[in-house]
C-alpha positions in Angstrom: 0.0 0.0 0.0 1.3 3.4 -0.9 2.0 5.8 2.0 -0.5 8.3 0.7 -3.3 5.7 0.8 -2.2 4.5 4.2 -2.4 8.1 5.7 -5.7 8.7 4.0 -7.2 5.5 5.5 -5.7 6.3 8.9 -7.3 9.8 8.8 -10.7 8.3 7.8 -10.5 5.8 10.7 -9.4 8.5 13.2 -12.4 10.7 12.2 -14.8 7.8 12.5 -13.5 6.8 16.0 -13.6 10.5 17.1 -17.2 10.8 16.0 -18.1 7.6 17.7 -16.5 8.8 20.9 -18.4 12.1 20.8 -21.7 10.3 20.1 -21.2 7.9 23.0 -20.7 11.0 25.3 -24.1 12.3 24.4 -26.8 10.0 25.7 -29.3 8.7 23.1 -32.3 7.9 25.3 -35.8 7.4 24.1 -38.9 8.0 26.1 -37.3 10.2 28.7 -35.7 13.6 29.2 -31.9 13.8 29.6 -30.9 16.8 31.7 -27.3 17.8 32.3 -25.9 20.7 34.2 -23.2 21.6 31.8 -21.5 24.8 33.1 -21.8 27.5 35.7 -20.6 31.1 35.6 -20.6 34.1 37.9 -21.1 37.7 36.9 -22.1 40.9 38.6 -25.8 39.7 38.7 -25.2 36.3 40.3 -24.7 32.7 39.1 -25.8 31.4 35.7 -26.5 27.7 35.4 -26.3 26.3 31.9 -28.2 23.1 31.2 -28.3 20.8 28.2 -31.6 19.0 27.9 -32.5 16.4 25.3 -36.1 15.4 24.7 -36.0 11.6 24.2 -39.7 11.4 23.3 -40.8 10.9 19.7 -42.9 14.2 19.8 -42.1 17.8 20.5 -42.7 19.1 24.1 -44.5 22.4 23.9 -43.7 23.5 27.5 -41.6 21.9 30.3 -41.3 23.4 33.8 -39.8 21.7 36.8 -40.1 22.7 40.4 -36.4 23.0 41.5 -34.8 23.2 44.9 -31.4 24.7 45.4 -29.2 23.8 48.4 -26.0 25.5 49.6 -22.8 23.6 50.2 -23.8 22.9 53.8 -26.9 21.1 52.6 -29.4 23.8 53.6 -32.3 24.7 51.3 -31.7 28.2 49.9 -34.4 28.5 47.2 -37.4 26.8 45.8 -38.0 28.0 42.2 -39.3 27.0 38.8 -37.0 26.2 35.8 -38.8 26.7 32.5 -37.1 24.8 29.8 -39.7 26.0 27.2 -40.3 24.2 24.0 -38.2 21.1 23.2 -38.0 19.4 19.8 -38.1 15.6 19.7 -34.7 13.9 19.9 -32.7 17.1 19.7 -30.6 18.7 22.4 -31.2 22.3 23.6 -29.3 24.5 25.9 -31.1 26.6 28.5 -29.7 29.0 31.1 -31.1 30.1 34.4 -29.9 33.1 36.5 -29.7 32.9 40.2 -29.6 36.6 41.3 -27.5 37.5 44.3 -26.0 34.0 44.4 -22.4 32.9 43.6 -22.0 29.6 42.0 -19.5 28.4 44.6 -22.4 28.6 47.2 -24.6 26.2 45.3 -23.9 22.6 46.4 -26.9 20.7 45.1 -29.8 21.1 42.7 -32.9 18.9 43.1 -35.6 18.5 40.4 -38.3 18.2 43.0 -41.2 17.6 40.7 -42.9 18.3 37.5 -44.8 21.6 37.4 -45.9 21.7 33.7 -45.4 19.5 30.8 -47.5 19.7 27.7 -47.0 17.7 24.5 -49.5 16.3 22.0 -49.9 12.6 22.5 -48.1 12.4 25.9 -49.6 12.4 29.4 -48.1 14.7 32.0 -46.4 11.7 33.8 -44.9 10.4 30.5 -44.1 13.9 29.2 -42.0 14.7 32.3 -40.3 11.3 32.6 -36.6 12.1 33.4 -33.5 10.0 33.5 -31.2 10.6 36.4 -29.9 14.1 35.8 -26.1 14.6 35.4 -23.6 17.3 36.1 -20.3 18.3 34.5 -19.7 20.7 37.4 -18.9 20.3 41.1 -22.7 20.9 41.8 -24.6 17.7 42.4 -27.9 17.3 40.5 -30.7 15.0 41.6 -34.0 14.1 40.1 
């Protein structure tokens, strides 16, 4: 085999393996919501939480709102709030951000998705619509569901 062909084949295989690794890092779940706390950032207004949410249902969700509880690093409840993820297309990831005014991210120790507040989607009941996998976090903040 000529060296040019060998390098071309090696490049094709490397791209294929890289795409497979990226795909395996993104959960492909059907029939449930995948919610990941992806990043946090502080600014002069407070802490911003950035979530990636994937609707694993075969239909679009028109509105998704979870009752959410925030805990400090000592385990004390600091806030009970609603996170409105809005409209979510079927089988596609979306990024949503939520601002926590007058709070720094290093003071948030845990986030609990306490319950479903609103979930509307044609063809799905509220319980099915809001079915969630165990949420995950790429930060030092624990996320529970």
